[in-house]
C-alpha positions as a Markdown table, in Angstrom:
| # | Residue | x | y | z |
|---|---|---|---|---|
| 1 | Met | 58.1 | 11.2 | -22.0 |
| 2 | Lys | 55.7 | 13.7 | -23.7 |
| 3 | Asn | 53.5 | 16.0 | -21.8 |
| 4 | Thr | 50.5 | 18.5 | -21.7 |
| 5 | Ile | 51.6 | 21.1 | -19.3 |
| 6 | Lys | 51.3 | 23.6 | -21.7 |
| 7 | Val | 47.7 | 22.7 | -22.3 |
| 8 | Gln | 46.9 | 22.4 | -18.5 |
| 9 | Arg | 48.3 | 25.9 | -18.0 |
| 10 | Ala | 46.0 | 27.3 | -20.5 |
| 11 | Ile | 42.9 | 25.6 | -19.1 |
| 12 | Leu | 43.7 | 26.9 | -15.8 |
| 13 | Asp | 44.7 | 30.2 | -17.5 |
| 14 | Ile | 48.2 | 30.6 | -15.2 |
| 15 | Thr | 51.5 | 31.7 | -16.6 |
| 16 | Gln | 54.5 | 29.8 | -16.5 |
| 17 | Glu | 55.5 | 31.9 | -13.4 |
| 18 | Asp | 52.3 | 30.9 | -11.7 |
| 19 | Leu | 52.8 | 27.7 | -11.6 |
| 20 | Ala | 56.4 | 27.6 | -10.8 |
| 21 | Lys | 55.4 | 30.2 | -7.7 |
| 22 | Ser | 52.6 | 27.3 | -6.8 |
| 23 | Ile | 54.7 | 24.4 | -6.8 |
| 24 | Gly | 58.0 | 26.2 | -5.3 |
| 25 | Val | 60.3 | 25.9 | -8.7 |
| 26 | Ser | 61.7 | 28.4 | -11.0 |
| 27 | Arg | 59.5 | 29.5 | -14.1 |
| 28 | Gln | 62.8 | 28.4 | -16.2 |
| 29 | Thr | 62.0 | 24.2 | -14.5 |
| 30 | Ile | 58.4 | 24.4 | -16.1 |
| 31 | Asn | 59.6 | 26.3 | -19.4 |
| 32 | Ser | 62.1 | 23.0 | -19.6 |
| 33 | Ile | 59.7 | 20.4 | -18.7 |
| 34 | Glu | 57.2 | 21.9 | -21.2 |
| 35 | Lys | 59.9 | 21.5 | -23.9 |
| 36 | Asn | 60.9 | 17.9 | -22.7 |
| 37 | Arg | 64.3 | 19.0 | -22.0 |
| 38 | Tyr | 63.9 | 17.7 | -18.1 |
| 39 | Val | 62.1 | 14.9 | -16.4 |
| 40 | Pro | 60.4 | 16.0 | -13.1 |
| 41 | Ser | 60.7 | 13.5 | -10.2 |
| 42 | Thr | 57.8 | 12.4 | -8.8 |
| 43 | Val | 57.4 | 14.9 | -6.2 |
| 44 | Leu | 57.2 | 17.4 | -8.2 |
| 45 | Ala | 55.1 | 15.3 | -10.7 |
| 46 | Leu | 52.4 | 15.2 | -7.9 |
| 47 | Lys | 52.4 | 18.5 | -7.0 |
| 48 | Leu | 51.2 | 19.3 | -10.8 |
| 49 | Ser | 49.0 | 16.7 | -10.1 |
| 50 | Thr | 47.4 | 18.4 | -7.2 |
| 51 | Ile | 47.2 | 22.1 | -9.1 |
| 52 | Phe | 45.8 | 20.7 | -12.3 |
| 53 | Lys | 43.2 | 18.4 | -10.1 |
| 54 | Thr | 44.0 | 15.4 | -12.4 |
| 55 | Pro | 46.3 | 11.9 | -12.4 |
| 56 | Val | 49.8 | 12.4 | -13.4 |
| 57 | Asn | 49.1 | 9.6 | -16.3 |
| 58 | Asp | 46.7 | 12.7 | -17.9 |
| 59 | Phe | 49.3 | 15.0 | -18.4 |
| 60 | Phe | 52.4 | 12.5 | -18.8 |
| 61 | Thr | 52.7 | 9.8 | -21.1 |
| 62 | Leu | 55.3 | 7.6 | -22.3 |
| 63 | Glu | 56.5 | 7.2 | -25.7 |
| 64 | Glu | 57.8 | 3.7 | -27.3 |
| 65 | Asp | 61.4 | 4.4 | -26.8 |
| 66 | Asp | 61.3 | 5.1 | -22.9 |
């Protein structure tokens, strides 16, 4: 799975720490998601969707091998 979390953060001009605090996770979790080392839960993905004001499919996309 690919994601554009870093791009979405840049659009909102917020840091990993700011995003993490707003959805109740650690900065390291945000970093791991951005680097595709961690696949977030549905709840976490929906929280990100709320912050970014965009559907989950706009910032998470499946790759052929997923």
